[in-house]
C-alpha positions as CSV (number, residue, x, y, z in Angstrom):
1,M,-6.3,99.9,90.0
2,S,-8.4,102.4,88.3
3,E,-11.9,102.9,89.4
4,V,-15.1,103.2,87.4
5,K,-16.6,106.4,88.5
6,D,-20.2,106.5,89.7
7,T,-22.7,107.6,87.2
8,Q,-26.7,107.9,87.7
9,E,-28.7,108.3,90.6
10,Q,-31.5,105.5,90.2
11,S,-35.3,105.7,91.1
12,K,-36.7,103.8,93.9
13,V,-38.9,100.8,93.2
14,E,-40.9,98.9,95.7
15,I,-42.5,95.6,95.1
16,A,-44.8,94.2,97.4
17,V,-46.3,90.5,97.2
18,E,-48.3,88.4,99.3
19,N,-49.1,84.6,98.9
20,F,-46.6,84.7,95.7
21,G,-45.1,81.1,95.6
22,S,-43.6,80.0,98.7
23,I,-43.4,83.7,99.7
24,A,-46.3,84.6,102.5
25,K,-45.4,88.3,102.4
26,A,-42.4,90.7,101.4
27,N,-42.2,94.1,100.7
28,I,-39.0,94.9,99.0
29,D,-37.5,98.1,97.6
30,L,-34.8,97.6,95.0
31,R,-31.6,99.3,95.7
32,P,-28.5,99.8,93.1
33,L,-27.6,96.4,94.7
34,T,-30.2,94.0,96.1
35,V,-29.3,90.6,97.5
36,F,-31.6,87.9,98.2
37,V,-30.4,85.5,100.6
38,G,-31.9,82.4,102.7
39,P,-32.6,78.8,102.4
40,S,-33.4,76.9,99.3
41,N,-36.8,76.8,98.3
42,T,-38.0,80.2,99.9
43,G,-38.9,82.1,96.9
44,K,-35.4,84.0,95.8
45,T,-35.5,83.0,92.2
46,Y,-39.3,83.3,92.1
47,F,-39.1,87.2,93.1
48,A,-36.2,87.5,90.8
49,T,-38.0,86.1,87.8
50,L,-40.9,88.4,89.0
51,V,-38.9,91.4,88.4
52,Y,-37.7,90.3,85.2
53,A,-41.3,89.7,84.1
54,L,-42.6,92.8,85.5
55,H,-39.7,94.7,83.7
56,G,-40.6,93.0,80.3
57,T,-44.4,93.9,80.9
58,F,-44.1,97.6,81.4
59,N,-40.8,98.1,79.1
60,E,-42.9,97.7,75.8
61,F,-45.1,100.7,76.8
62,S,-42.3,103.2,78.1
63,G,-40.3,103.5,74.9
64,S,-43.0,104.2,72.6
65,A,-46.4,105.2,73.8
66,M,-45.1,106.6,77.0
67,G,-41.7,107.7,75.9
68,P,-40.1,111.0,75.7
69,F,-38.0,110.8,73.1
70,I,-38.1,112.1,69.4
71,Y,-35.3,111.4,66.7
72,P,-34.1,114.0,64.2
73,E,-35.2,111.9,61.2
74,S,-38.9,112.5,62.2
75,I,-38.7,116.3,63.0
76,F,-37.3,118.0,59.6
77,D,-40.8,117.5,57.6
78,V,-42.7,119.0,60.9
79,L,-40.1,122.1,61.3
80,G,-40.4,122.7,57.6
81,K,-44.3,123.2,58.2
82,I,-43.8,125.1,61.2
83,I,-41.0,127.5,59.6
84,V,-43.6,127.8,56.5
85,D,-46.5,128.7,58.8
86,R,-44.5,131.2,61.0
87,K,-42.8,132.7,58.2
88,S,-39.6,132.6,60.0
89,T,-36.8,134.6,59.2
90,E,-33.4,133.3,57.7
91,K,-31.8,134.0,61.1
92,E,-34.3,131.8,63.0
93,I,-34.0,129.2,60.5
94,Q,-30.1,128.9,60.7
95,E,-30.3,128.7,64.5
96,I,-32.6,125.7,64.2
97,L,-30.6,124.1,61.7
98,K,-27.5,124.6,63.9
99,K,-29.2,122.9,66.9
100,L,-30.0,120.2,64.8
101,E,-26.6,119.5,63.5
102,M,-25.2,118.9,66.8
103,D,-24.2,115.6,67.7
104,D,-22.8,115.7,71.1
105,R,-25.9,116.0,73.3
106,P,-29.5,115.5,73.5
107,F,-31.9,118.7,73.5
108,K,-35.8,119.5,73.9
109,L,-38.4,120.8,71.6
110,S,-38.5,123.9,73.9
111,D,-34.6,124.6,72.7
112,L,-36.1,125.2,69.2
113,N,-38.8,127.5,70.6
114,I,-41.5,125.2,69.5
115,K,-44.8,125.2,71.5
116,V,-47.8,123.0,71.6
117,S,-49.8,125.4,69.6
118,D,-47.1,125.2,66.7
119,L,-48.2,121.4,66.4
120,S,-51.2,120.0,64.9
121,K,-52.3,116.3,65.6
122,E,-50.7,115.4,62.4
123,M,-47.4,116.6,63.5
124,T,-47.7,114.9,66.9
125,Q,-48.1,111.7,65.2
126,Q,-45.3,112.0,62.8
127,L,-42.9,112.9,65.7
128,G,-44.2,109.7,67.5
129,I,-45.9,111.6,70.5
130,I,-48.7,109.7,71.8
131,T,-50.2,111.6,74.4
132,D,-52.7,109.0,76.1
133,N,-51.4,107.4,79.0
134,T,-51.4,104.0,77.5
135,E,-50.5,101.0,79.7
136,P,-50.1,97.2,79.5
137,T,-53.1,95.3,79.7
138,K,-53.8,92.5,82.1
139,E,-53.6,89.8,79.0
140,Q,-50.1,91.0,78.4
141,L,-48.9,90.9,81.8
142,D,-50.6,87.4,82.3
143,G,-48.7,86.3,79.2
144,E,-45.3,87.7,80.3
145,L,-45.7,85.9,83.7
146,K,-46.8,82.8,82.5
147,N,-43.8,83.2,79.7
148,C,-41.5,83.8,82.5
149,F,-42.5,81.2,85.0
150,D,-43.2,78.4,82.4
151,M,-46.7,77.7,83.5
152,N,-50.1,77.2,81.9
153,S,-51.6,79.5,84.3
154,I,-50.3,82.0,86.5
155,S,-52.9,80.9,89.4
156,E,-50.2,78.3,89.7
157,L,-48.0,80.7,91.5
158,M,-50.5,81.1,94.3
159,R,-49.2,80.1,97.8
160,S,-51.1,77.1,99.3
161,V,-52.0,77.7,102.9
162,R,-53.8,75.3,105.0
163,N,-54.7,73.4,101.9
164,K,-56.5,76.4,100.5
165,R,-54.9,78.7,97.5
166,D,-54.9,82.2,98.3
167,E,-55.2,85.4,96.2
168,I,-51.8,86.8,94.9
169,T,-51.3,90.4,95.6
170,I,-48.7,92.2,93.8
171,I,-47.8,96.1,94.5
172,L,-45.6,98.1,92.5
173,N,-44.6,101.6,93.8
174,F,-42.4,103.9,92.2
175,I,-40.5,107.0,94.2
176,E,-39.5,110.2,92.7
177,N,-38.0,112.9,94.9
178,N,-39.1,110.8,98.2
179,Q,-42.6,111.1,97.0
180,D,-44.8,108.2,95.8
181,S,-45.3,108.8,92.0
182,S,-47.1,105.8,91.0
183,F,-48.9,102.8,92.6
184,T,-50.0,99.8,90.6
185,R,-51.9,96.9,92.1
186,I,-52.1,93.4,90.5
187,T,-54.2,90.5,92.1
188,V,-54.2,87.0,90.7
189,S,-56.9,84.5,91.8
190,D,-58.4,81.2,90.0
191,S,-60.9,83.7,88.3
192,G,-58.0,85.4,86.5
193,I,-55.7,88.6,87.0
194,N,-56.8,92.1,87.8
195,L,-54.7,95.3,87.0
196,S,-55.3,98.5,88.6
197,R,-53.2,101.8,89.0
198,S,-54.4,104.4,91.6
199,R,-51.8,106.9,90.4
200,S,-49.8,107.9,87.4
201,L,-46.8,109.2,86.4
202,D,-46.5,112.8,84.9
203,T,-46.1,112.4,81.1
204,P,-43.5,115.3,79.8
205,S,-45.0,117.6,78.1
206,I,-44.4,118.1,74.4
207,E,-42.1,120.9,74.8
208,D,-40.0,118.7,77.0
209,R,-40.0,115.8,74.6
210,V,-36.3,115.1,74.0
211,I,-34.5,115.1,70.6
212,L,-31.8,112.7,70.5
213,P,-28.7,113.2,68.0
214,K,-28.3,110.2,65.5
215,G,-26.9,107.3,67.0
216,Y,-27.5,108.5,70.5
217,S,-28.4,105.8,73.1
218,I,-31.2,106.4,75.4
219,S,-29.7,104.7,78.3
220,S,-26.2,106.8,77.7
221,E,-24.8,109.7,79.7
222,F,-28.0,111.6,79.0
223,V,-29.7,110.0,81.5
224,D,-27.2,110.9,84.0
225,N,-26.7,114.6,83.2
226,N,-30.3,115.9,82.0
227,R,-32.4,114.5,85.2
228,I,-35.4,113.9,82.6
229,T,-38.1,112.3,84.6
230,F,-39.4,109.2,82.3
231,T,-42.6,107.4,82.2
232,G,-42.8,103.8,82.6
233,F,-41.8,101.0,84.6
234,S,-38.5,100.1,82.9
235,M,-37.4,103.9,82.9
236,H,-37.3,103.5,86.9
237,L,-36.2,99.9,87.0
238,G,-33.4,100.2,84.2
239,T,-33.6,100.8,80.2
240,N,-33.0,96.9,79.5
241,R,-33.3,94.0,81.5
242,Y,-30.9,90.9,81.6
243,Y,-31.0,87.4,83.7
244,L,-28.1,85.1,84.0
245,P,-29.9,81.9,85.3
246,A,-28.3,79.2,87.4
247,A,-28.3,76.7,84.4
248,R,-26.0,79.3,82.8
249,S,-22.8,77.0,83.2
250,G,-24.5,73.9,81.4
251,I,-25.9,76.0,78.6
252,M,-22.4,77.7,77.8
253,Q,-21.1,74.3,77.6
254,S,-23.6,72.6,75.5
255,H,-25.8,75.7,73.7
256,R,-24.9,74.6,70.3
257,V,-25.9,70.9,70.7
258,I,-29.2,72.5,72.3
259,A,-29.9,74.9,69.4
260,T,-29.2,72.2,66.7
261,S,-31.5,69.8,68.5
262,L,-34.3,72.5,68.6
263,V,-34.0,73.2,64.9
264,K,-34.1,69.4,64.0
265,R,-37.4,68.9,66.3
266,S,-39.2,72.2,64.6
267,T,-39.3,70.1,61.2
268,R,-42.2,68.5,60.0
269,V,-40.5,65.0,60.8
270,G,-39.2,66.3,63.9
271,L,-42.8,67.2,65.1
272,E,-43.9,63.9,64.3
273,R,-41.1,62.0,66.1
274,F,-41.5,64.3,69.1
275,P,-45.1,65.5,68.9
276,E,-45.3,67.1,72.6
277,V,-42.3,69.8,72.3
278,P,-41.0,70.6,75.8
279,T,-40.9,74.2,77.1
280,M,-38.7,76.3,78.9
281,S,-38.9,79.3,81.0
282,G,-39.0,82.8,79.3
283,V,-35.7,83.5,81.6
284,I,-33.9,80.4,80.2
285,A,-35.2,81.3,76.5
286,D,-33.9,84.7,76.6
287,F,-30.5,83.6,78.0
288,M,-30.1,81.0,75.3
289,E,-31.2,83.7,72.4
290,R,-28.4,86.2,73.2
291,I,-25.8,83.4,73.5
292,I,-26.8,82.1,70.2
293,L,-27.2,85.5,68.6
294,Y,-24.1,87.0,70.5
295,D,-22.4,89.9,68.2
296,D,-19.1,90.8,69.7
297,E,-18.6,93.6,67.2
298,I,-20.9,96.0,69.4
299,V,-18.7,98.6,70.7
300,P,-19.3,98.6,74.7
301,K,-19.2,101.3,76.9
302,D,-16.0,102.3,78.3
303,N,-16.7,101.5,82.0
304,M,-18.4,98.2,81.0
305,A,-15.4,97.1,78.9
306,H,-13.2,97.9,82.0
307,I,-15.2,95.8,84.4
308,A,-15.3,92.8,81.8
309,K,-11.5,93.1,81.2
310,T,-10.9,93.1,85.0
311,L,-13.3,89.9,85.6
312,E,-11.1,88.1,83.1
313,N,-7.9,89.4,84.4
314,E,-8.3,89.0,88.1
315,V,-11.0,86.2,88.5
316,L,-10.7,84.2,85.2
317,F,-7.2,84.8,84.7
318,G,-7.7,84.5,80.9
319,Q,-9.7,85.7,78.0
320,I,-13.1,84.7,76.6
321,L,-13.0,84.7,72.6
322,L,-15.7,84.2,69.9
323,K,-14.5,82.0,67.3
324,P,-16.4,81.6,63.8
325,S,-18.0,78.0,63.1
326,A,-19.5,76.1,60.3
327,S,-22.6,75.7,62.0
328,G,-23.2,79.3,62.5
329,Y,-23.6,79.1,66.2
330,P,-21.1,81.0,68.3
331,D,-18.2,78.9,69.4
332,F,-16.8,80.3,72.6
333,R,-13.0,79.7,73.7
334,Y,-10.9,80.2,76.9
335,I,-7.3,81.4,76.8
336,P,-5.4,81.2,80.0
337,H,-2.8,84.0,80.5
338,D,-0.1,81.5,81.0
339,S,-0.8,79.9,77.6
340,N,-1.4,80.7,73.9
341,E,-3.6,77.3,73.8
342,E,-7.4,77.8,72.9
343,F,-9.8,76.0,75.0
344,R,-13.7,75.0,74.3
345,L,-15.7,75.9,77.1
346,S,-16.7,72.3,77.7
347,Q,-13.0,71.5,78.1
348,S,-12.4,74.4,80.5
349,S,-13.2,74.5,84.3
350,S,-16.9,75.0,85.7
351,M,-15.7,78.3,86.8
352,V,-14.7,79.6,83.2
353,S,-18.1,78.6,81.7
354,E,-20.0,79.9,84.7
355,L,-18.4,83.4,84.5
356,A,-18.0,83.6,80.6
357,P,-21.6,84.8,80.2
358,L,-21.2,87.8,82.5
359,V,-17.9,88.6,80.4
360,L,-19.9,88.4,77.0
361,Y,-22.9,90.4,78.8
362,L,-20.7,93.3,79.8
363,R,-18.6,93.4,76.9
364,S,-21.5,93.9,74.5
365,L,-24.9,94.1,76.2
366,V,-25.0,95.6,79.4
367,K,-24.8,99.4,79.8
368,P,-25.4,102.0,82.3
369,G,-29.2,102.2,83.1
370,D,-29.8,98.5,82.7
371,T,-30.9,95.9,85.1
372,L,-28.8,92.8,85.6
373,I,-30.2,89.9,87.6
374,I,-27.7,87.0,88.5
375,E,-28.6,83.9,90.2
376,E,-25.8,82.5,92.5
377,P,-22.8,84.5,90.8
378,E,-20.6,82.5,93.5
379,A,-21.3,79.3,91.9
380,H,-18.4,76.9,90.9
381,L,-16.0,79.5,92.3
382,H,-13.4,79.4,94.9
383,P,-14.0,81.4,98.1
384,G,-11.5,83.8,97.1
385,A,-12.9,84.1,93.8
386,Q,-16.7,84.6,95.5
387,A,-15.2,87.6,97.3
388,D,-13.7,88.9,94.1
389,M,-17.2,88.9,92.6
390,A,-18.4,91.2,95.3
391,V,-16.0,93.7,94.1
392,I,-17.1,93.1,90.5
393,L,-20.5,93.6,91.5
394,A,-19.8,96.7,93.3
395,R,-18.1,98.3,90.2
396,L,-21.4,97.2,88.0
397,V,-23.3,99.4,90.8
398,R,-21.0,102.4,90.6
399,A,-20.9,102.3,86.8
400,G,-24.9,102.7,87.2
401,V,-26.4,99.2,86.4
402,R,-28.9,98.0,88.8
403,V,-27.7,94.5,90.0
404,I,-30.1,91.9,91.7
405,I,-28.6,88.6,92.8
406,T,-29.7,85.4,94.7
407,T,-26.8,83.8,96.8
408,H,-25.9,81.3,99.5
409,S,-22.1,82.6,99.7
410,D,-21.1,83.7,103.1
411,W,-17.7,84.8,101.6
412,L,-19.8,87.0,99.1
413,L,-21.7,88.6,101.8
414,K,-18.7,89.1,103.9
415,E,-17.1,91.0,101.3
416,I,-20.0,93.3,100.5
417,G,-19.7,94.0,104.2
418,N,-16.2,95.1,104.0
419,L,-17.0,97.4,100.8
420,I,-19.6,99.0,102.9
421,R,-17.2,99.7,105.6
422,T,-14.7,101.0,103.2
423,G,-17.6,103.2,101.9
424,E,-17.9,104.6,105.5
425,L,-14.3,105.5,105.4
426,E,-14.4,107.1,102.1
427,K,-17.6,109.3,103.5
428,A,-15.5,110.2,106.2
429,G,-12.8,111.7,104.4
430,V,-10.2,108.8,104.6
431,D,-8.1,108.1,101.5
432,V,-9.1,104.6,100.6
433,S,-7.4,104.4,97.1
434,E,-5.4,101.4,97.8
435,L,-8.6,99.5,98.2
436,P,-10.3,98.1,95.0
437,T,-13.8,99.9,95.4
438,S,-16.7,100.7,97.9
439,L,-20.1,100.8,98.4
440,Q,-22.3,103.2,100.5
441,A,-24.9,101.6,103.0
442,E,-27.7,103.0,101.2
443,Q,-26.9,101.4,97.8
444,V,-27.2,97.9,99.3
445,G,-30.4,96.0,100.3
446,I,-29.9,92.4,101.6
447,W,-33.2,90.6,102.0
448,H,-33.5,87.4,104.0
449,F,-36.1,84.8,102.4
450,Q,-37.2,82.5,105.5
451,K,-38.8,79.1,105.4
452,S,-41.8,80.5,107.4
453,G,-42.7,82.4,104.0
454,K,-41.8,85.9,105.3
455,V,-39.1,88.0,104.0
456,E,-37.1,90.6,106.1
457,E,-34.2,93.2,105.7
458,I,-30.9,92.5,107.1
459,A,-29.7,96.1,108.0
460,Y,-26.0,96.6,107.8
461,N,-24.3,97.0,111.0
462,R,-20.5,97.7,111.4
463,I,-19.4,94.5,113.4
464,D,-21.9,91.7,111.6
465,G,-21.8,93.2,108.3
466,V,-24.9,92.1,106.3
467,E,-24.8,88.4,107.1
468,P,-27.8,86.6,108.2
469,L,-27.9,85.3,111.7
470,E,-28.3,81.5,110.5
471,Y,-25.0,81.8,108.9
472,L,-23.4,82.4,112.0
473,D,-25.5,79.5,113.6
474,V,-24.5,77.1,111.4
475,A,-20.4,78.1,111.7
476,E,-21.3,77.8,115.3
477,D,-22.9,74.2,115.2
478,L,-20.1,73.3,112.9
479,Y,-17.3,74.5,115.6
480,N,-19.1,72.8,118.2
481,R,-19.6,69.4,116.5
482,S,-15.7,69.5,115.5
483,A,-15.0,70.0,119.3
484,R,-17.0,67.2,120.4
485,L,-15.7,64.7,118.0
486,Q,-12.3,65.9,118.7
487,N,-12.8,65.4,122.4
488,R,-14.1,61.9,121.8
489,L,-11.1,60.9,119.6
490,E,-8.5,62.1,122.3
491,E,-10.4,60.1,125.0
492,L,-10.4,57.1,122.7
493,K,-6.7,57.9,122.2
494,D,-6.2,58.2,126.0
495,K,-8.0,54.8,126.7
496,S,-6.1,52.9,124.2
497,K,-3.0,54.2,125.8
498,I,-4.2,52.8,129.3
499,E,-5.2,49.2,128.0
500,S,-2.0,49.1,126.1
501,E,0.1,49.3,129.8
């Protein structure tokens, strides 16, 4: 099987929380593959949702006010003024125009020999350069948190300890070249939210602003090859955020009905009949919106298309199609490999409706440099398919996607351990080309959420892999119970034999 090549090295992001939901204390650094394990109701989904909310809050300020990019359309007028002011020669003008015509790579303003002294305040505004270190306000963060968690007040997130609601603390730490480059502290109490930043990232100089050729994607290969230090949370955590919630199977089977119902309720008659409109979390709403507005004409990156096709061929054993419908809402179908018949997702197995959105996201949405959060990717899957999912996740990591998952699957964790062992062999120079893929131990972070409210990392070791000890305890308890029951049945059998004699 052909392997997707590794792409980019991702920045390190640490998120520490105290008294957050059911989490008493956690300090988690997000790796290329970050896995949350542990009993139910211990905060795994809460933490994953927090990552999504923080990304959404800071993302708005990293692509515009703090972004280092300039597009060619905005530079021609400015260049004209500079050329006139400089009294540039014909040769200099031709060199600049030649660089602007290039469509195969981005370049910097400094490549055009433009200096800060050449730019007036009006010119910097035309180029979209804002030098002030603009950051989100606490009101914007408050709104995003309430939206993602579907709460009237984020004080509802505070953990109750001894009948007392303690203040929430959230700390973001970005690390570049093994040195802290930004440190943000967020506190939440009954009186509101406070946001403070002790250090800030260096904003790229004007000369280092990057000009992108027309149609060039910010999250494409440029990120990998040019090693530009970006400003803003999303440039560390990923350009775009995507969340596949645990409810995705039901939504995929009924999204057209849900959408139609919501439209009817939005009319005056609908509002009179249902005055109290129920709400949903921003995570669910974003997922539904992307499914309802899905466009399969977007050309995916080759590596994403490859992984999507692998998922269809080796796990789903069929193809996911988008069919036009009279309602205007997308109608997704499944065609098994051994049949030409099309099945609606509601007529297909739960495995199909569970994995269909992942196929669709990889086909048209997710790109290298993005963050993809998946709740329980093993849901509704046979143990063999759960192991296959671990391979799919590893390929996404190697393609440059930051992946965060919550899971209860022993099978998925066992396969992740095997992929790390394969990575050890690969690092030692052993030919592992016959194996599907590999991971390096430093690429993976397994975090164990406990009922006590603590969160601890499960370090990889060659013997146990990355499984929590409680999984081994459960397996041992089941085995011992099975042995005791078998012994009692044998005793009963022997006793019956004696009485019959």
